[in-house]
C-alpha angles and dihedrals in degrees: 000000000000102000102129123110092247088056091054091052094046091050095046106039146022099263143218098037134191096277100023133064137141129229119184090351094303126114124246121198112201087342090305112133100229095194088061089051091050092049089054101041107016126213151330089048138166118210132194116192102200101197091064090064093059093042091054092051092049090046093056092045090051092048094053096039090052089048091050089055094045096052095033091239114185100205129081129248122236123188118210126187118217105227092202090070089069125345096188115133094232090054094051091045090055093043093052093056086076105063096252138147129236138236124207134198109187147016095273090053087067090054087053090052090052090052091051088053091048088054090050092241093126137025130220090258094071118111111245112191108202109204131168137065104307120225119189096271091052090050091047092051092049091051090049092053092047091052088049091060106267090141095171095056106123118196107206110213108235098171131018098248092062091079090060092049091049091047090054096044099045114071125184099340116203088233133005111288114244112239135193131196123212119220117225098231125206114254128230114277092250092062122105090242137031105228132038115255087222121087136001123305118260096246094054101049101083094046091044090055093048094046102040112020113023098074098032108103092201092070142051120193108229110152140046112200124210129177134171114207094215093054135239106324135162094244136124088242094057095045091047092052092046091052091050090051094049091049090054088050090054091049090052095043091060092058097031111045093179091064104105111148137074118195110203092184122216136304110126102142126233125226109272098166139034083244103076125160106156110143103221094170093052094045094049092049095043093050092054093041092053093046091049093047094052093045092049091050090049094046094243130131115249113260127239108261125232124185128190108208116180112148090032090055101047109010099086092049092070135083134173120206128199140177122231101233101180145344130233126198102207097173139345094287108027120077116178126207110200118215125212094245141024132278090207093059103033102032103022094167089065090074100019098059101001091251115183126208136184106280122191138159115252095212142011096055088151093061129094115268135221139182113268144168120229119226131192128219100250122096091240116117090219093061097104144095118211112161145028134231092258100037139031091232144053124231124191137164117279114260117260123218098236102020122074118223118229125195134191135208110207135205091027096134100113129080100335097108096045094044090045092053099248112222094009139090114320127204110274086001091279103166122242109252130245115279123210133184121221122198140158125250126219090277094053093252117137124243131187132216128189108234099175135006121226109286113267128225089237093061092050095046091049091056088050092054100255 
């Protein structure tokens, strides 16, 4: 009778997979024996596997460069990393090994860019795409960097008044400042509103350029920015919005010859299930083919392409490990496994936007399995996890009397620390877990490094004024 957990996985998925395999009924993540990691560091535990960051960047570069060759696309491809996905120093250090550019979202992001330069991790030739609604400090920081020689810093206009603030802040530039304009894209029909709050509406962009930028010698308009909140998907909605954007680009190019770049933002998905069928090759090629086709029909040269990949860059490098500390039978059908932390504090997207990740046991793959619900330690009714991306249920090995069960959530490397308020107050004062970095040495052997200890009560009480 095939009623063991390993049988369930073999029957449900193609397994093992690139990053997952089991040896002696224990899970390996990128060939890292996770039980050994748990024995050394305990749980709850956050993990960042650095090599995955570089491999994702190189993968995207390869996808678009192959697509450029296949469709005979005349523009160049430029990869940008969104710092907001993970601001940690070890992430940026790994990212910047791969000849990439950066995207910022706020005033403090510019201070981070300055620190990267101080550490000689970037040069002043790097493209810095400055997105977001720009308050005075953000504008001031951008102007400071431009005057310091960051000649490829591109403020992307998010609202019309920003051009006036930039005009006031930037005095006597050595060369015209490169500008971008963000299009306010239409949202999917299921959204609570029709048009994104970010950017300038389609019908206003050409007149805005002619009225505010065209005759101002301080600026040169170089980039049109386009982003779909739901990501890059093979849907009629996405292709329709992309076509609208490219047609606006063509309209602008005919009155603004110096415009040469189209920023299609981010949106490549990450793997959130062992069932994964996203066609990255097809999507990369089809995006460039459609842009080329529209530009050719309009008699316009194809633009250089910029992407801003955040979750795609860093998401799959992360994992979060827990212990199952007890079980509770709350009625005849609902059995709860309690974790040694909180989903609300460690994986806030799980309750905030109902994000699903790959969830697997670390050990006991040879034991019988059962359907369970996962509960966190806080007293909040929303602190639970009860289904997966591919199924409206969770199955895990049955608990053993003398052997703890450990579980892992995988591809959790993007946004969770910043949204969860890393280093600050946590709901119900549940401490933030340890965080370790895993890398490979010159021989291909893995090493671990403790980045942060588990949050202490003293640090929390100090923030609270005690």
